[in-house]
N, C-alpha and C positions, 0 to 999 in steps of 0.2 A: 905697624900698618902704615903710618905716615911716611916712614923711610921707604917702603916699597912704592907707595904712590908717588912720592916726590921725584924719584929718579925718572919715572916714565912721564908723569903729568907735567911737572915743572920743566923737565928737560925738553919736552916737545914744545911747550909754550915759549920758553926762552930762546930756543933755536929758531922758532918761527919769528919771534920779534926781532932778533938780531939779523935774520936773513930776509926780512919782509921786503926790502927794497932791492935785493940782489936779483939779477936776471937768471935765476936757476932754471935748469931743464927739468930737474926732479927734486923732490923733497921726500926722502925715504925714511920711514920709521920701522925699526926692527921690533916686532911684536912676537908673540908666542902662540902656539896652537892652544895654549891655556885660555886664550881670549874666546875661543869657540867651544872648547871641550871641558873647561874648568881645570882645576889642578888639585891633586891629592893634598888636602889639608892647607892649601894656600889660596883661599878665595880672594885675598887682597891682591895677589899677583895676577890672578885671572882677570879681575876687574880693571886693574891698572893697564893690562894689555888690551882689554876690550876698548878702553878709552882711546887708545891710539888709532883704532879703526875709525871711530867717530870723529876724532880730530882730523884725520886725513880727509874725510868727507867734508867737514867744515872748511878746511883749508882749500880744497878744490872749489868750493863755492866762493871763497874769497878771491881765488885766482880768476874765476869766471867773471867776477865783478871788477877785476882790474886792480885789486888791492894786494895781490901776491903774484909771484911768478913761479912757474913750474908746476907740474902735476905731482900731487901728493899721493904716496903709496905706502900703506902699512902692510908689511909682510908678516904673516903669522907663521913663524918658523917652528919646526919640530926640534927635538934635541939633535945637535950636531955631534958627529963622532968626535970624541975627545973634548967636548965643550961644556959639560955640566959637572963642575967640580963638586957641588953640594951632594949630588946623587952618587958620584963615583961610578966606575964602569959597571959594577954589579947592579947598582940601583937603576942606572940608565937602561941596562939590558932587561931588568924585570919590568920597568915602566913600559918599554917597547913591547914586550911579550903580552902584558896585560891589555894593551890597546890594539895589538896586531900590526904595529908599525915598527919600522927600523929607524935607527939614527941616520941622519942625513950626512952623506959624505961631502967633504969640502967641495970637490969638483962638481957634484950634483947641485949643491947650493948656489955656487957661482953661476952655473948654467941656467938655473931657474931664475935667479935674480936678473941675469942678462935678458932672458926671455920676457920677464915681467916689465922691465924697463923699455924694451923695444916695442911692446904691445901698446899701441896708442889707445886702444879701446879697453884696456885693463880697468877693472873697477878700483875703487879707492883702497880696498883691502882684499888681499888674497890669502888663502890658507895653503900651506905646502906640507905634504906628507909623502913618505915613501914606505913601501911595505906591500902587504897583501892587498890586492885590488878590492876583494870582497869585504875585507875588514875596513878599509878606508871608506868604501861606499856605505857600509853600515854606520860608521861613525858620523858621516856627514848627511845621512838621511837620503842617499841616492839609492836607486834600485840595486839590489845585490846582483852581481854578475856584470855590472857596468863599471868601467873605470870611474873614479871619483873626480875626474876633472880633465884637464888638458895634459896629456902625457907628452913629455919631451924626451925622446929616445936618447938624446945626448946626455941626459941627466940621470941615467941608470934607473929609470923607472920612477922618478919622483913625479908626483902629481900636483898640479897647481889648479885650484878651483876658486871661483869667487867666494869670499867668506860671507856667510850668512848665519843669522842666529839659528840654532838648531831647535827643532820642535821639542816640547817637553819629553816626548817619548823617544827622541833621537839620541 
């Protein structure tokens, strides 16, 4: 558990300390959708990723007070195509089918990241998913039949939405 936490928690804190005086435009943290949805049998991973969203909020407060530079952004990514060695391709496919989401194509991820970095009013944490709109809406507690966020047509249907704690029934 400590190993999982240290990579995310200590990594974010050390990078923040080392870069505190640098005139950054952005401080981007790569989180996981596990921060919002949990993870099958890996609660430590989900909690460590949830921490990154809170850290981004804290860091933005520090920037507003003049103690840091650049907007902090935690991106809660889904599984990327070819990017989850522990699950393997079959496990990643089963995970996606269970949740009704697809793995994120590299081009889509880069387009969403570009969109998030260009959006001056983006929240400190965003959740990115791609797949069936109704399933995504259900997972994030939005009305079924509505897209679960801001669609970027250049990103092949990936949805980006402000991350928010889900209700216990969501």
